[in-house]
KEKE-3310 file (N, C-alpha, C; in steps of 0.2 Angstrom, whole numbers, plus 5000, padded with zeros to 4 digits):
npx = (4730:4743:4758:4752:4740:4728:4711:4704:4690:4675:4671:4660:4644:4633:4621:4617:4600:4582:4579:4589:4605:4615:4617:4629:4638:4636:4640:4653:4658:4657:4668:4667:4671:4677:4667:4666:4668:4658:4647:4649:4647:4633:4629:4631:4622:4625:4621:4610:4595:4585:4580:4578:4586:4597:4596:4600:4612:4608:4599:4593:4598:4593:4597:4596:4592:4594:4607:4614:4629:4634:4627:4630:4628:4632:4644:4642:4649:4666:4675:4683:4699:4716:4731:4748:4758:4772:4775:4783:4791:4784:4772:4754:4742:4728:4713:4711:4720:4719:4728:4734:4744:4753:4746:4745:4736:4737:4748:4745:4744:4737:4720:4718:4706:4695:4702:4705:4715:4722:4722:4734:4749:4759:4764:4778:4782:4787:4786:4777:4760:4744:4732:4715:4700:4689:4680:4675:4683:4695:4691:4690:4703:4709:4704:4708:4706:4711:4724:4736:4753:4762:4776:4791:4805:4816:4824:4833:4838:4850:4854:4852:4844:4845:4838:4827:4821:4818:4808:4797:4788:4779:4771:4768:4768:4766:4765:4752:4746:4742:4751:4750:4757:4774:4786:4803:4819:4837:4846:4858:4871:4878:4888:4878:4866:4854:4848:4832:4821:4804:4789:4772:4755:4743:4738:4741:4738:4753:4761:4773:4783:4779:4781:4795:4800:4796:4806:4817:4822:4824:4814:4820:4818:4806:4800:4788:4788:4780:4763:4753:4752:4757:4770:4783:4793:4803:4798:4800:4801:4785:4781:4769:4759:4748:4740:4739:4723:4721:4730:4725:4713:4717:4723:4712:4700:4686:4681:4668:4658:4655:4640:4628:4622:4610:4614:4608)
npy = (4649:4647:4657:4666:4668:4662:4657:4642:4635:4627:4619:4628:4623:4628:4632:4643:4647:4647:4656:4665:4673:4671:4686:4689:4681:4686:4700:4698:4692:4703:4710:4718:4715:4701:4687:4685:4698:4705:4699:4704:4718:4717:4714:4726:4735:4740:4738:4738:4732:4735:4746:4743:4739:4726:4712:4699:4686:4677:4682:4684:4689:4695:4696:4713:4718:4731:4735:4743:4749:4756:4767:4768:4763:4747:4743:4735:4719:4717:4708:4694:4696:4694:4698:4698:4702:4709:4709:4719:4718:4725:4730:4729:4716:4721:4730:4741:4746:4746:4752:4761:4758:4756:4749:4735:4739:4752:4755:4752:4756:4771:4770:4757:4744:4740:4728:4712:4702:4685:4675:4679:4688:4690:4705:4705:4697:4693:4694:4684:4689:4686:4696:4700:4705:4699:4692:4679:4671:4673:4666:4654:4650:4649:4638:4623:4611:4613:4610:4616:4620:4630:4639:4643:4654:4653:4661:4656:4657:4649:4631:4620:4605:4592:4580:4581:4592:4586:4577:4584:4581:4572:4579:4589:4593:4606:4615:4610:4611:4604:4602:4600:4591:4596:4601:4602:4609:4610:4623:4631:4636:4649:4653:4655:4657:4651:4646:4640:4630:4629:4621:4620:4614:4618:4627:4634:4649:4659:4648:4643:4650:4646:4633:4632:4638:4628:4619:4625:4636:4652:4662:4674:4680:4678:4673:4672:4662:4656:4653:4640:4638:4650:4662:4671:4676:4688:4699:4715:4722:4729:4729:4726:4715:4710:4694:4686:4685:4673:4664:4663:4657:4645:4640:4640:4633:4632:4644:4654:4665:4682:4687:4700:4714:4726:4743:4756)
npz = (5376:5365:5365:5358:5363:5358:5357:5362:5354:5351:5335:5324:5322:5318:5305:5292:5290:5287:5298:5297:5301:5316:5325:5331:5324:5311:5312:5316:5304:5296:5300:5312:5325:5336:5339:5353:5358:5352:5358:5371:5368:5365:5378:5384:5378:5365:5352:5339:5331:5318:5324:5337:5353:5354:5364:5366:5361:5353:5344:5327:5311:5295:5277:5272:5284:5295:5304:5318:5326:5341:5337:5323:5306:5301:5290:5274:5272:5265:5253:5259:5267:5271:5280:5282:5296:5304:5320:5332:5347:5362:5358:5361:5357:5355:5353:5361:5375:5392:5400:5391:5383:5367:5353:5341:5332:5332:5324:5311:5293:5287:5280:5280:5281:5295:5305:5313:5324:5321:5333:5346:5350:5364:5373:5374:5364:5347:5329:5317:5314:5310:5302:5299:5290:5292:5304:5306:5298:5306:5318:5313:5308:5320:5327:5335:5328:5315:5316:5312:5311:5322:5322:5331:5335:5348:5361:5375:5392:5402:5406:5394:5393:5383:5382:5390:5383:5371:5376:5377:5366:5370:5378:5393:5410:5421:5436:5439:5427:5411:5397:5379:5365:5360:5349:5350:5348:5350:5343:5344:5355:5365:5378:5391:5384:5373:5357:5352:5341:5341:5340:5339:5339:5345:5359:5376:5385:5385:5384:5379:5386:5399:5399:5396:5408:5416:5413:5419:5412:5405:5395:5384:5372:5360:5344:5332:5318:5309:5304:5302:5285:5282:5282:5291:5284:5274:5280:5288:5305:5309:5296:5284:5274:5262:5260:5245:5236:5229:5235:5248:5245:5241:5253:5261:5255:5255:5258:5263:5253:5257:5266:5263:5271:5272:5275:5276)
capx = (4733:4750:4760:4748:4734:4723:4706:4701:4683:4672:4669:4653:4640:4627:4621:4612:4594:4577:4580:4595:4611:4615:4620:4637:4642:4635:4645:4660:4659:4658:4674:4666:4675:4676:4661:4666:4668:4651:4643:4650:4644:4626:4627:4632:4617:4628:4619:4603:4593:4578:4579:4578:4592:4598:4598:4603:4616:4604:4596:4595:4597:4592:4599:4592:4591:4598:4611:4618:4634:4636:4623:4633:4627:4637:4646:4642:4656:4670:4678:4688:4706:4721:4737:4754:4761:4778:4774:4789:4790:4782:4765:4749:4738:4722:4711:4711:4723:4717:4734:4736:4750:4752:4744:4747:4732:4739:4753:4743:4744:4730:4716:4717:4700:4695:4704:4706:4720:4721:4726:4738:4756:4759:4768:4785:4783:4788:4785:4771:4754:4739:4726:4709:4694:4683:4680:4673:4689:4699:4689:4691:4710:4711:4702:4713:4705:4715:4731:4741:4759:4764:4783:4794:4812:4815:4831:4832:4844:4850:4857:4847:4844:4842:4833:4821:4818:4815:4803:4791:4784:4774:4767:4772:4764:4769:4761:4746:4743:4745:4752:4750:4764:4778:4792:4808:4826:4842:4849:4864:4872:4883:4888:4872:4861:4853:4842:4828:4816:4799:4783:4766:4748:4738:4741:4737:4741:4760:4763:4780:4786:4778:4785:4802:4801:4796:4813:4822:4825:4820:4814:4822:4816:4801:4799:4784:4791:4775:4756:4751:4756:4759:4777:4785:4798:4807:4795:4803:4797:4780:4779:4762:4759:4742:4740:4735:4717:4722:4734:4720:4708:4720:4724:4705:4697:4679:4680:4662:4657:4651:4633:4628:4617:4608:4616:4604)
capy = (4644:4648:4663:4670:4669:4660:4654:4636:4635:4621:4621:4631:4618:4632:4633:4649:4644:4652:4661:4670:4671:4674:4693:4689:4678:4691:4706:4695:4692:4710:4713:4723:4712:4694:4685:4686:4705:4707:4697:4709:4724:4716:4715:4734:4738:4745:4735:4739:4729:4737:4752:4740:4736:4719:4710:4692:4685:4672:4686:4682:4694:4693:4701:4718:4721:4737:4734:4749:4748:4763:4772:4769:4757:4742:4742:4728:4715:4717:4702:4692:4698:4692:4701:4696:4708:4708:4712:4719:4717:4731:4732:4725:4714:4722:4736:4746:4744:4750:4756:4766:4756:4756:4742:4733:4742:4759:4756:4750:4762:4774:4768:4750:4742:4737:4721:4709:4697:4678:4674:4685:4688:4695:4711:4704:4692:4696:4689:4684:4690:4687:4700:4699:4709:4694:4689:4672:4668:4673:4661:4647:4649:4648:4632:4617:4606:4614:4606:4620:4621:4637:4638:4649:4654:4655:4662:4655:4658:4643:4625:4616:4597:4591:4574:4584:4596:4581:4573:4588:4578:4568:4583:4592:4596:4611:4618:4608:4612:4599:4605:4595:4589:4601:4599:4607:4606:4615:4625:4634:4639:4653:4654:4653:4658:4646:4647:4634:4630:4626:4620:4617:4614:4621:4628:4638:4656:4659:4641:4642:4653:4642:4626:4633:4639:4621:4616:4629:4640:4659:4665:4681:4682:4674:4676:4667:4662:4654:4651:4636:4639:4657:4663:4678:4677:4693:4705:4718:4724:4733:4729:4723:4713:4706:4688:4686:4681:4666:4660:4662:4652:4638:4637:4639:4632:4632:4650:4657:4672:4686:4689:4707:4717:4733:4748:4762)
capz = (5371:5364:5367:5354:5366:5354:5361:5360:5354:5347:5328:5323:5319:5315:5298:5291:5287:5286:5303:5295:5304:5322:5325:5333:5318:5305:5313:5315:5296:5293:5303:5317:5331:5337:5342:5360:5359:5350:5364:5376:5365:5366:5385:5385:5374:5360:5346:5338:5325:5316:5329:5344:5356:5354:5371:5367:5356:5349:5339:5320:5306:5288:5272:5272:5290:5297:5311:5321:5332:5343:5333:5316:5302:5299:5283:5271:5272:5259:5252:5265:5266:5276:5280:5287:5299:5308:5326:5336:5355:5365:5356:5363:5352:5357:5350:5366:5381:5398:5402:5386:5379:5360:5351:5334:5327:5331:5319:5304:5289:5286:5275:5281:5284:5302:5305:5320:5324:5322:5339:5348:5353:5370:5372:5373:5359:5341:5323:5312:5317:5304:5303:5294:5290:5293:5311:5306:5296:5312:5322:5310:5308:5327:5329:5336:5323:5309:5317:5309:5315:5323:5323:5334:5337:5355:5364:5382:5396:5406:5404:5390:5394:5376:5382:5393:5378:5366:5379:5376:5361:5374:5383:5399:5415:5425:5441:5438:5420:5407:5390:5374:5362:5358:5346:5352:5346:5351:5337:5345:5362:5366:5385:5395:5380:5368:5352:5351:5337:5345:5335:5342:5335:5348:5366:5381:5386:5387:5384:5378:5392:5405:5398:5397:5415:5419:5412:5422:5406:5405:5388:5383:5366:5356:5338:5328:5311:5304:5307:5297:5279:5281:5284:5292:5278:5275:5283:5293:5310:5308:5289:5283:5267:5261:5257:5238:5237:5226:5240:5253:5243:5241:5259:5264:5249:5255:5261:5260:5251:5263:5266:5263:5275:5271:5280:5276)
cpx = (4741:4752:4756:4741:4728:4718:4704:4694:4681:4670:4661:4649:4633:4627:4616:4606:4589:4577:4585:4601:4612:4619:4627:4641:4642:4640:4652:4662:4661:4664:4673:4670:4674:4669:4660:4665:4661:4646:4643:4647:4636:4625:4627:4627:4619:4626:4612:4601:4586:4576:4578:4585:4592:4600:4600:4607:4613:4599:4598:4594:4597:4595:4594:4590:4596:4601:4615:4623:4636:4633:4625:4631:4633:4638:4644:4649:4659:4672:4683:4695:4710:4728:4742:4757:4767:4777:4781:4787:4788:4775:4760:4745:4731:4720:4711:4714:4721:4722:4737:4742:4748:4751:4746:4743:4733:4744:4751:4743:4737:4727:4715:4710:4700:4697:4705:4712:4718:4725:4729:4745:4756:4764:4775:4787:4783:4786:4778:4764:4749:4734:4721:4704:4688:4684:4679:4679:4694:4698:4691:4698:4713:4709:4707:4712:4709:4722:4736:4747:4760:4772:4787:4802:4812:4822:4829:4839:4844:4853:4851:4849:4841:4837:4827:4817:4814:4809:4796:4786:4778:4770:4771:4767:4768:4764:4754:4742:4746:4745:4753:4757:4767:4784:4797:4815:4831:4845:4856:4865:4878:4883:4881:4865:4860:4847:4839:4823:4810:4793:4778:4760:4743:4741:4737:4741:4748:4763:4770:4784:4785:4782:4792:4804:4801:4803:4819:4826:4820:4820:4815:4820:4812:4799:4794:4786:4785:4769:4753:4755:4758:4765:4778:4789:4802:4804:4799:4798:4792:4778:4773:4762:4752:4743:4736:4729:4717:4725:4729:4715:4711:4721:4717:4700:4689:4677:4673:4662:4653:4644:4632:4622:4616:4610:4613:4598)
cpy = (4645:4655:4668:4671:4666:4656:4647:4636:4629:4624:4623:4626:4622:4633:4639:4645:4650:4658:4667:4668:4675:4681:4693:4687:4683:4697:4704:4695:4698:4714:4718:4721:4705:4693:4686:4693:4707:4705:4702:4716:4723:4717:4722:4738:4743:4743:4736:4735:4732:4743:4749:4738:4729:4717:4703:4690:4680:4675:4684:4688:4691:4698:4706:4721:4726:4736:4740:4746:4754:4768:4772:4763:4753:4742:4735:4725:4716:4709:4700:4693:4696:4695:4697:4702:4706:4712:4713:4719:4725:4734:4727:4723:4714:4729:4742:4743:4749:4754:4761:4764:4755:4749:4741:4738:4750:4760:4754:4757:4764:4771:4760:4749:4740:4730:4719:4704:4690:4676:4680:4683:4692:4700:4710:4699:4696:4691:4690:4684:4691:4691:4699:4704:4705:4690:4681:4668:4668:4667:4654:4645:4647:4641:4626:4612:4607:4611:4610:4621:4628:4636:4644:4648:4657:4655:4661:4656:4652:4637:4621:4608:4595:4585:4577:4588:4591:4577:4577:4585:4574:4572:4584:4594:4600:4615:4617:4609:4607:4602:4599:4595:4595:4598:4604:4605:4612:4617:4627:4636:4643:4655:4651:4654:4653:4648:4640:4635:4626:4626:4617:4618:4618:4622:4632:4645:4656:4652:4640:4644:4649:4636:4627:4635:4633:4617:4620:4634:4647:4661:4672:4684:4676:4677:4670:4668:4660:4652:4647:4637:4646:4659:4670:4680:4683:4700:4708:4720:4730:4733:4724:4721:4708:4700:4688:4682:4674:4661:4658:4657:4645:4635:4636:4639:4633:4639:4653:4664:4676:4687:4696:4709:4724:4738:4754:4762)
cpz = (5371:5367:5362:5357:5363:5358:5358:5360:5349:5340:5328:5319:5316:5308:5297:5288:5287:5292:5301:5298:5311:5322:5326:5327:5312:5306:5313:5308:5293:5296:5309:5323:5331:5340:5349:5362:5357:5355:5370:5374:5366:5374:5387:5382:5369:5353:5345:5331:5324:5321:5336:5347:5356:5361:5372:5361:5351:5344:5332:5316:5299:5283:5272:5278:5292:5304:5312:5327:5334:5339:5325:5313:5301:5292:5280:5270:5265:5258:5257:5263:5272:5275:5284:5289:5304:5314:5330:5343:5357:5363:5359:5357:5355:5354:5355:5372:5386:5400:5397:5383:5372:5358:5344:5330:5327:5326:5312:5300:5288:5280:5275:5284:5292:5302:5313:5319:5324:5327:5341:5349:5359:5369:5371:5368:5352:5335:5320:5316:5310:5306:5297:5295:5291:5300:5311:5303:5302:5316:5319:5310:5315:5330:5329:5330:5316:5309:5313:5314:5316:5326:5326:5334:5344:5358:5372:5386:5401:5403:5401:5391:5387:5377:5385:5387:5373:5369:5379:5371:5364:5378:5389:5404:5420:5430:5440:5432:5415:5400:5385:5371:5359:5355:5347:5351:5348:5345:5338:5352:5362:5373:5388:5391:5374:5363:5351:5345:5340:5340:5339:5337:5338:5355:5370:5381:5388:5388:5384:5384:5398:5405:5399:5404:5419:5418:5414:5417:5406:5398:5388:5377:5363:5350:5334:5321:5306:5308:5302:5291:5278:5285:5286:5286:5279:5278:5288:5299:5308:5300:5289:5275:5266:5257:5250:5239:5234:5231:5246:5251:5243:5248:5263:5258:5249:5259:5258:5258:5256:5261:5266:5267:5273:5276:5280:5272)
residu = (MET:THR:ASP:ASP:ASN:THR:GLU:ASN:THR:ALA:PRO:ASP:MET:GLU:ALA:SER:GLY:PRO:LYS:GLY:GLU:ARG:ILE:ALA:LYS:ALA:LEU:ALA:ARG:ALA:GLY:VAL:ALA:SER:ARG:ARG:ASP:ILE:GLU:ARG:MET:ILE:GLU:ASP:GLY:ARG:ILE:ARG:LEU:GLY:GLY:GLN:ILE:VAL:THR:HIS:PRO:ALA:THR:PHE:VAL:GLN:PRO:GLY:ASP:ILE:VAL:LEU:VAL:ASP:GLY:LYS:PRO:VAL:ASP:SER:PRO:GLU:ARG:THR:ARG:LEU:TRP:ARG:TYR:HIS:LYS:PRO:ASP:GLY:LEU:MET:THR:THR:HIS:LYS:ASP:PRO:GLN:GLY:ARG:GLN:THR:VAL:PHE:ASP:THR:LEU:PRO:GLU:GLY:MET:PRO:ARG:VAL:ILE:SER:VAL:GLY:ARG:LEU:ASP:ILE:ASN:SER:GLU:GLY:LEU:LEU:LEU:LEU:THR:ASN:ASP:GLY:GLU:LEU:ALA:ARG:ARG:LEU:GLU:LEU:PRO:GLY:ASN:SER:TRP:VAL:ARG:ARG:TYR:ARG:VAL:ARG:VAL:PHE:GLY:VAL:VAL:ASP:GLU:LYS:ARG:LEU:ALA:SER:LEU:ILE:ASP:GLY:PHE:GLU:TYR:GLU:GLY:VAL:ARG:TYR:GLY:SER:ILE:GLU:ALA:ALA:LEU:ASP:SER:THR:LYS:GLY:ASP:ASN:SER:TRP:LEU:THR:VAL:SER:LEU:ARG:GLU:GLY:LYS:ASN:ARG:GLU:ILE:ARG:ARG:VAL:MET:GLU:GLY:LEU:ASN:LEU:HIS:VAL:SER:ARG:LEU:ILE:ARG:LEU:SER:TYR:GLY:PRO:PHE:GLN:LEU:GLY:SER:LEU:LYS:ALA:ARG:GLU:LEU:GLU:GLU:VAL:PRO:GLY:LYS:THR:LEU:ARG:GLU:GLN:VAL:PRO:ASP:LEU:PRO:ALA:PRO:LYS:ARG:HIS:ARG:THR:ARG)
# end
């Protein structure tokens, strides 16, 4: 998607019914991991339901079922919470990096519940990263159907053609990839460096960097200022602040209450 690596996924049409809730969805709600990561855990035989290894993501769970991940009982879901975090460059937005690089989650204060990110920012990008203890909320906020604007400050090296920049509103194609509408404006120029404001509603992996490359511009700094109604504001690098529950409910008014599952 964008430089935040958010995945495009179709809206979830599944409703909980007599069968219960799909295990991947239930564990995402409990903040274990994203649905996709939970499906990988199932493939690896890491999840048990009622003492049996779960072999298929279509497995359903009911309230009161005992679910184990890596032999440990899944905690009952807490109330849904959301945090704003100022990600500095140099941190990976992943729970575990194969190369051993420091991650966002390594820097969080002690006592934080397990959280996952709403989308991602690549290692060289900075700014607002939303974190939540509810995988279903993360998935929901990532959906393109929200049409939430993500706004960035972008420093580029090169000669900015303002007409070409303005034309991005109609979409852009580069190296066989078609990118959607982007609002981009020149803020200031000093020598060969310029600052832009760039806004988009959905996108592809490293989209801003790739589009600017297509305009013969090199991105030397990328800062996300906002994600929908949530702003970076005055947060300093590595600072974390919880979004008040009232504010979260105002922005996601039909936020469901967590379903509770027995853990022992």
